[in-house]
C-alpha positions, 0 to 999 in steps of 0.5 A: 551525471546521475549523482542525484543526492549531491544535486539535491544537496547543492540546490538546498545549499543555494536556498539556505544561503539566500532564499531570494536568489531565485529572483536573480539567478538559479536559487530560491524557487528555481532551485526547488524546481531543480530539486523536483527534477532531480528527484524525478530523474532519480526515480526514473533511474531506480525504476529502470534498475528494478528498484521499484520501491526506491523509485516510489520513495523518490517520486513521493519526495518529488511530489512533496517538494513543490506545490506549483510549477517552477521554471528552471533553465527554461523548463517547467517542472512539476507537470503531469508529464513529469509524474506520469510514471509514478502510479505504475511505480507504486503498483510495482513496488506494492507487488514486490512488497507483497511477494516479499511477505511485507503485506502492510507496506504493500497495502500502503502502496496499493492504497495510494494509487488514485482512481484516475490512474490506469493502475487503479483497478489492478491495485484494487484487485491486488488488495484483497489478495494481499490481505488473504496472503497475510491471513495465511502467513499469520495462520502458518505462524499459529497467530490464528486470531490475527489470521481471522481478523485479516480475512474478515477485513476482506469480507468487510471491505470487498464483499464480492471477493471472498471465495468459500475455498479461501475462507475454508483454507483460513479456518481449516485445522483451527481450534474451536476455542480460537473461532469462538473467541473471535466470534464473540469479539465480532459479535460484541463489535457488531461486525456481522459479516465476520460473525456470520462467516465464523458461525458457518466455520464453526458449524462446518468444523464442529457440527455437533457442538453447542456453538453450531446449534447456536449458529443455526 
């Protein structure tokens, strides 16, 4: 009847009463199969309603509740077919979170999509864009050091992605002191990609400064 939370609660009640019921009737292992099926059905319903993140949570609960197939009412649960919609749902949830400015949570969704998934390449392409949007949000909040840090994470993890225009957008109108502090931190940590990028930013923004001479 679509009352998935109640279904899960009743299955768990059966298991709590007698863990051996599965050998005779519907409890025990069979009830775990029922819990899995309820979570999958719940996820599918939420996904159809456009609640992709709610659906993602239910898919994860389904995956976590069993470790091998279970028979219940002559149907095998926890199969590849039962979970085939999960990865696409994780990707849609990540996109929703990114659009809402919840970048950390979005990256968490994208990063869980396995390389075997049809959505893997799209998730990999979305992640640096997510970091960039996060950097620009931090910059708009005048959290300049954090903005630089997020952009450098792109440089370090996705060296083929960064574009000069987007790098300039992150650094534009930042104070020289902010750039220099971040530069010193990266040099101390031997983060050479970020340091080289910040040197270039210093030379472009403050071409007559002593730091620009050092950068050369």
